[in-house]
N, C-alpha and C positions, 0 to 999 in steps of 0.2 A: 263188335266190329261189322262192318258192312260186307256185302258180297265180294268186294274187291280187297278184302282182308289179305289173302295170299300175296297179292302184288304189292300192297303197302308194307307187309312184313319184309319181303325181299328188297324192297327199296329202301327201307329205313335201317335194316340189319345187314344187308349185304348178302349175296347168294342165297342159296336155299338151305339155311342152317337150321331152320326150326322144324320139329316134328309136328308141332301144333300150338295153338294158342291156349294156355291153361286157365287164365283169368283175364278177361277183357277189361278195358279201360272203364266201361260203365259198371261192371261188377265191382271193380276195386272202388270206385268213387261212392257207390252205395254202401259198401261195407265199411269204409273209412268213416263216413258220416255216422254210421250206427255205432261204431266204436267211440268216436268222440262224444256222442251224446251219453254213452255209458260212463265214460270217464268223468265227464262233467257232473253227472249224478252221484258219483262215487265219493269225490273229494269235497270236504267242506270249502266253501268260497273264502272263509275267513282264515284258513290255514295255508301256509306257503307250499306250493307245488313246484318241483324242479323236474322238467322233462329232460331226460339225458338220452340222447341219440348216439347209437353206435355206428360210427361211420366206417366205410362209406356207404355201405348198402342201404341204410335206413334214411338218408337224407330227403329223398323225394316223398317217401311215406310220412316221415316226421313233419315235413312242411304242410302237407295236406292235412295230416291229423290235427295238428296244434290250431289250425284255422277253424276246426270244428268243435274244439273244446271251448265251452263258454263259462270261463272263469279265469281268474288271474293266474299266470304261470310265469315262470322264467325257463329259459333254454340253455343247454350246454351240451358237449359232445365228449365222447370218448372215442379213440381209434384203437381198435384191437384187430388183429389179423391171425388167422389160423390156416388160411387157404394159399396165399401167394398166387401163383399162376396155375395151380392145379384145380381139379374138379372134385377132389376129395380133401377133407380137413387133415392137416398134418398132426393134430392132436395137440400141438404146442401153441399156446396163445401169446402173442406178443402184444404188449400194451405200448402203443406208439405215442399216444397223447392221453394225459390225465388231467382233467380240468382243476383249476385253482379254486373253484367254486366251493364253499362250505356246504356240506349237506346236513349240519347240525339242526335238528328239530324240523326238518322239511320233509314233506312226502316226496319220495324219489320215484319217478316212473321211467323205468328203462324201455326205450324203443328199439326194438330189433327187427331187421328185415325178415330173417328166417331162423327158425330152430330146427336143425338137422342133427348134427352129432351133439349138440348141447355143450360142447367143450368151452366155448367162450363164456357162456352165462355160468357154467359150474365153477369157472375159475375166477370170474369178476364178481359175483353176488356175494360170496363170503366177505370179500374186501370191502365192497360198498356198504354192506351192513354194519361193518365195525366203524364206520365214519360217523356215526351218530344220527342217522336219518330217523324220522318218526316212523316211517314205513318205507318199504321197498317192494314195488310191483313191476311186473314185466308185461309189456304190450307188444305182441309180435304179429307182423303181417301175415306170415306163413308158419306153419308148423308140420313137420313131417311125421310126428308121433313116433319117432324111432327110439326115443329116450324119454324117460321120466325125469322131470326136474323137481326140485324140492326148493321152494314151492313151485307149482305149475304156473305157466303164464296165465295172468287173470283175464287179459283180452287177447283173443287171436282172431285175425282176420279170415283166414282160411286154412283148413287142413289141406296140406299139399302133397300130391302123389310123390312117391320117392323116385324123382327125376331130377336131373340138373336144370334148374330153372334161371332165367334171366330176364332183365327188364324191370322197369319201374324202380330203378335204383340197384337191383341186383345185377352182377357182372360175371363175365368170364374173362380173366385177364384184362380187365378194365373196359372191355367192349360191352355193348348192349344196354348200359345203365339208362340211357336216354329214351328208351321205348316206353310208351305209355300203357302197356299191357305187360303181362307176364307170360312167357313162352318156354316151351321145353326144347332144349338143345338136343 
């Protein structure tokens, strides 16, 4: 971001709510392109790939990511929530939308905005694996490294500080998703 970044942050986010910008728009774009190249190289182009985004937080990341994956793919979404309006996970994951798409024989790439408590993935991954996917991998924009997952996310954009972050799809009570960078509240 430019030298006028604090003014831009205040203008786009309202008030002086940010402690600092954690990852800039440029950093995010560069890393997303790198991840897309890695995903393109990992999966055989002759085998079906289903990219499954966890809404709502992953929608901007997923849109940018799939445009950098240079192989055929299909898209769908899950809606799961464990936060509501809080800044700490409730520990209870509610599946609000489950796709009708068949996973049978497909490589399944789960796209997550942030791994912090790990509750969402810990509860969803066993169920998704039982649906007959050829493989199930996780791609996360941010990982706080507070919890070990089995298996661990194959692609991670950034290790994230243990702060409550918003922007680039991540929210607090539905605010801040539209910001092109990630900032700490």
